[in-house]
NUNUDO-737262 format. One line per 8 residues: for each residue z negated, x negated, y of N, C-alpha, C. Coordinates in Angstrom, 1 decimal, decimal comma, padded with zeros to 4 digits, m for minus. Example, Ala and Ser with C-alpha at 12.3 -4.5 7.8 and 13.67 -1.06 7.14 Angstrom:
<voses>
m007,8/m013,2/m005,7/m007,8/m012,3/m004,5/m007,8/m013,2/m003,3; m007,1/m012,8/m002,2/m007,1/m013,7/m001,1/m007,9/m012,9/000,0 $
</voses>
This chain:
<voses>
008,0/002,8/021,2/008,0/004,2/020,8/008,0/004,4/019,3; 008,7/003,6/018,6/008,7/003,7/017,1/007,3/003,3/016,6; 006,7/002,4/017,2/005,3/002,0/016,7/004,3/003,1/016,9; 004,4/003,8/018,1/003,4/004,9/018,3/003,7/006,0/017,3; 005,0/006,3/017,1/005,3/007,4/016,1/004,9/007,1/014,7; 005,0/005,8/014,3/004,6/005,4/013,0/003,1/005,5/012,8; 002,4/005,1/013,9/000,9/005,2/013,8/000,4/006,6/013,7; 001,1/007,5/014,5/000,7/008,9/014,4/001,0/009,5/013,0 $
002,2/009,2/012,5/002,5/009,7/011,1/001,5/009,1/010,1; 001,1/007,9/010,2/000,2/007,3/009,3/m001,1/008,0/009,3; m001,6/008,3/010,5/m002,9/009,0/010,6/m002,8/010,4/010,0; m001,7/011,1/010,3/m001,5/012,4/009,8/m001,4/012,5/008,3; m000,7/011,5/007,7/m000,5/011,5/006,3/m001,8/011,1/005,6; m002,6/010,2/006,2/m003,9/009,8/005,7/m004,8/011,1/005,6; m004,9/011,8/006,7/m005,8/013,0/006,7/m005,3/014,0/005,7; m004,0/014,3/005,7/m003,4/015,3/004,8/m003,5/014,9/003,4 $
m003,4/013,6/003,0/m003,5/013,2/001,7/m005,0/013,3/001,2; m005,9/013,1/002,1/m007,3/013,3/001,8/m007,7/014,7/001,5; m007,2/015,6/002,4/m007,5/017,0/002,3/m006,7/017,7/001,1; m005,4/017,5/001,1/m004,6/018,1/000,0/m003,6/017,1/m000,6; m004,1/016,4/m001,6/m003,3/015,3/m002,2/m001,9/015,7/m002,7; m001,8/016,9/m003,3/m000,5/017,3/m003,9/000,4/017,7/m002,8; m000,1/018,3/m001,8/000,8/018,8/m000,7/001,2/017,7/000,2; 000,6/016,5/000,2/000,9/015,4/001,1/002,2/014,7/000,6 $
002,7/015,0/m000,6/003,9/014,3/m001,1/005,1/014,7/m000,3; 005,2/016,0/000,1/006,4/016,5/000,8/006,5/015,9/002,2; 005,5/015,9/003,0/005,6/015,2/004,3/005,8/013,7/004,2; 005,3/013,1/003,1/005,5/011,7/002,9/007,0/011,4/002,7; 007,6/012,3/001,9/009,1/012,1/001,6/009,9/012,4/002,9; 009,5/013,3/003,7/010,1/013,5/005,0/010,1/012,3/005,9; 008,9/011,7/005,9/008,8/010,5/006,8/009,6/009,4/006,2; 009,7/009,3/004,9/010,5/008,2/004,3/012,0/008,5/004,6 $
012,4/009,7/004,6/013,8/010,0/004,9/014,2/009,7/006,3; 013,3/010,0/007,2/013,6/009,7/008,6/013,6/008,2/008,9; 012,6/007,5/008,4/012,6/006,1/008,6/013,7/005,4/007,8; 014,1/005,9/006,6/015,2/005,3/005,9/016,5/005,5/006,6; 016,7/006,6/007,3/017,9/006,8/008,1/017,9/005,8/009,2; 016,8/005,6/009,9/016,8/004,6/011,0/017,1/003,2/010,5; 016,5/002,9/009,3/016,8/001,6/008,7/018,2/001,4/008,4; 018,8/002,4/007,8/020,3/002,3/007,5/021,1/002,2/008,7 $
020,8/002,9/009,7/021,6/002,9/010,9/021,4/001,5/011,6; 020,2/001,0/011,6/020,0/m000,3/012,2/020,6/m001,5/011,5; 020,7/m001,3/010,2/021,3/m002,4/009,4/022,8/m002,5/009,5; 023,4/m001,5/010,1/024,9/m001,5/010,3/025,3/m002,4/011,5; 024,4/m002,8/012,2/024,7/m003,7/013,4/025,2/m005,1/012,8; 026,0/m005,7/013,5/026,6/m007,0/013,0/025,6/m008,2/013,0; 025,7/m009,0/012,0/025,0/m010,2/011,9/023,5/m010,0/011,7; 022,7/m011,0/012,3/021,3/m010,9/012,2/020,7/m009,8/013,0 $
021,4/m009,2/013,9/020,9/m008,1/014,7/020,6/m006,9/013,8; 021,4/m006,7/012,8/021,2/m005,7/011,8/019,9/m005,8/011,1; 019,5/m007,0/010,7/018,3/m007,2/010,0/017,1/m007,0/011,0; 017,3/m007,4/012,2/016,2/m007,2/013,2/016,0/m005,8/013,6; 017,1/m005,0/013,6/017,0/m003,6/014,0/016,4/m002,7/012,9; 016,7/m003,1/011,6/016,2/m002,3/010,5/014,8/m002,7/010,1; 014,3/m003,8/010,5/013,0/m004,3/010,0/011,8/m003,4/010,5; 011,8/m002,9/011,7/010,6/m002,0/012,1/010,6/m000,7/011,3 $
011,8/m000,2/010,9/011,8/001,0/010,1/011,3/000,8/008,7; 011,7/m000,4/008,1/011,2/m000,7/006,8/009,7/m000,9/006,8; 009,2/m001,6/007,8/007,8/m001,8/007,8/007,0/m000,5/008,1; 007,6/000,4/008,8/007,0/001,7/009,1/007,0/002,5/007,8; 008,0/002,4/007,0/008,0/003,2/005,8/007,0/002,6/004,8; 006,8/001,3/004,8/005,8/000,7/003,9/004,4/001,1/004,4; 004,2/001,2/005,7/002,9/001,6/006,2/002,5/003,0/006,0; 003,5/003,9/006,1/003,3/005,4/005,8/003,0/005,6/004,4 $
003,7/004,9/003,5/003,4/005,1/002,1/002,0/004,6/001,7; 001,6/003,5/002,3/000,3/002,9/002,0/m000,8/003,8/002,5; m000,6/004,4/003,7/m001,6/005,3/004,3/m001,8/006,5/003,4; m000,7/007,1/003,0/m000,8/008,3/002,1/m001,4/008,0/000,8; m001,1/006,9/000,2/m001,7/006,5/m001,1/m003,2/006,2/m000,9; m003,6/005,6/000,2/m005,0/005,3/000,5/m005,8/006,6/000,6; m005,2/007,6/001,2/m005,9/008,9/001,3/m006,0/009,6/000,0; m005,0/009,5/m000,9/m005,1/010,1/m002,2/m006,1/009,4/m003,0 $
m006,1/008,0/m002,9/m007,1/007,2/m003,7/m008,5/007,5/m003,3; m008,8/007,7/m002,0/m010,1/008,0/m001,5/m010,5/009,4/m002,0; m009,6/010,3/m002,0/m010,0/011,7/m002,5/m010,3/011,6/m004,0; m009,6/010,8/m004,8/m009,9/010,8/m006,2/m011,2/010,1/m006,5; m011,8/009,3/m005,6/m013,0/008,7/m005,8/m014,2/009,5/m005,5; m014,0/010,7/m004,9/m015,1/011,6/m004,5/m015,8/012,1/m005,8; m017,1/012,4/m005,8/m017,8/012,8/m007,0/m017,5/014,2/m007,4; m016,9/015,1/m006,6/m016,6/016,5/m007,0/m015,2/016,7/m007,2 $
</voses>
């Protein structure tokens, strides 16, 4: 379920960053807040389980940030 949500957010951020680069920063921060909270909650589990539970959220945050920056970079390369 987390994977499907992250994929949907990545696609949404990519399109939004391409259409409106400045306005895409706010949804990107919101996604980072949500995934960061999941990561913090997962890391509170004892032992190695904490690392395993927080890892998908950290990877998801990295993917959403990369998706948004790719959309902004593609928009900046347009000739107009």
